[in-house]
C-alpha positions, -999 to 999 in steps of 0.1 A, spaced: -55 186 112 -91 184 119 -94 163 88 -67 137 99 -93 133 133 -125 134 109 -107 107 89 -98 88 121 -133 90 139 -151 79 104 -130 48 102 -134 39 139 -172 44 131 -174 23 102 -153 -9 114 -172 -8 146 -200 -22 128 -197 -60 118 -222 -58 90 -205 -28 73 -175 -52 70 -197 -75 53 -212 -53 27 -176 -34 19 -145 -45 9 -128 -14 23 -147 -18 60 -137 -52 60 -100 -42 55 -107 -10 87 -122 -39 111 -88 -58 101 -63 -30 106 -82 -24 143 -88 -60 157 -62 -82 136 -32 -57 136 -40 -32 162 -35 0 141 -51 31 148 -60 54 119 -47 87 133 -11 71 142 19 87 124 37 57 107 55 48 75 58 15 61 82 -8 76 115 -7 58 138 -38 53 175 -38 62 198 -39 30 206 -77 35 167 -82 45 164 -68 11 189 -83 -10 172 -118 5 135 -108 -7 151 -100 -40 168 -132 -43 138 -150 -35 119 -135 -62 146 -130 -90 128 -150 -117 92 -129 -111 117 -98 -109 133 -108 -144 100 -118 -159 81 -86 -150 109 -61 -154 101 -52 -195 62 -49 -184 70 -25 -158 90 -6 -179 65 -5 -208 37 4 -181 56 28 -169 62 43 -203 25 46 -206 15 62 -166 47 78 -157 42 110 -165 9 112 -146 30 119 -112 25 79 -103 53 54 -92 49 17 -101 57 -9 -74 62 -43 -78 58 -65 -44 64 -101 -35 35 -117 -15 44 -99 16 40 -68 2 75 -60 1 87 -36 -26 112 -50 -50 111 -30 -78 99 8 -85 96 30 -115 92 65 -110 98 100 -122 127 117 -107 107 148 -100 89 126 -79 112 107 -57 118 128 -30 75 128 -26 75 89 -31 103 83 -11 86 107 18 55 85 19 75 54 18 67 42 -19 102 28 -21 119 -4 -27 127 -22 2 92 -12 20 64 -30 33 30 -23 20 9 -48 39 -19 -41 60 -5 -53 93 25 -26 83 4 7 72 -33 -7 71 -58 -3 46 -38 2 10 -40 -12 -26 -11 -35 -18 -20 -48 14 -57 -50 8 -51 -66 -23 -27 -93 -9 -56 -96 20 -85 -100 -5 -64 -120 -30 -80 -99 -60 -76 -66 -76 -80 -37 -54 -87 3 -61 -79 24 -29 -88 57 -34 -74 88 -9 -98 86 22 -107 43 18 -69 40 34 -68 34 65 -43 56 82 -51 95 80 -18 105 65 -22 84 37 -55 96 23 -37 120 -1 -29 90 -21 -47 66 -47 -37 30 -50 -46 4 -81 -32 -26 -76 -33 -63 -90 -21 -94 -80 -1 -118 -102 
């Protein structure tokens, strides 16, 4: 447990300095999470999860994107899938519309919310690859302790908006 509070203290300290936010995209995201979204790094929270009707609606809105991306997602997962990762295709709100993952990893990924129908925006779970890429409108790599929430420091996320 001490690591969680060390991480939370670090996030709070860095985000408190406005100059850090100007020089670091991660610090800028941490500051947004604290001030704009009212999140706390030590809180335990999972990504928001859509209801089944909300999820069907989100998929319907993005049906063309899903259909166009399906083959590429399959090819990419065939390349990296054995490395213990999963792939998510999200919409512009961070809603996970499509997911690829190895069956043996499903329990772990579902447990942290890396699953279809979850919302990976900064407002939902703080600094993370998907939410920060959407907020900054650019590709993002968020490694372990760069995540806002202490509970997500075991994750590494690579994201590129399309």
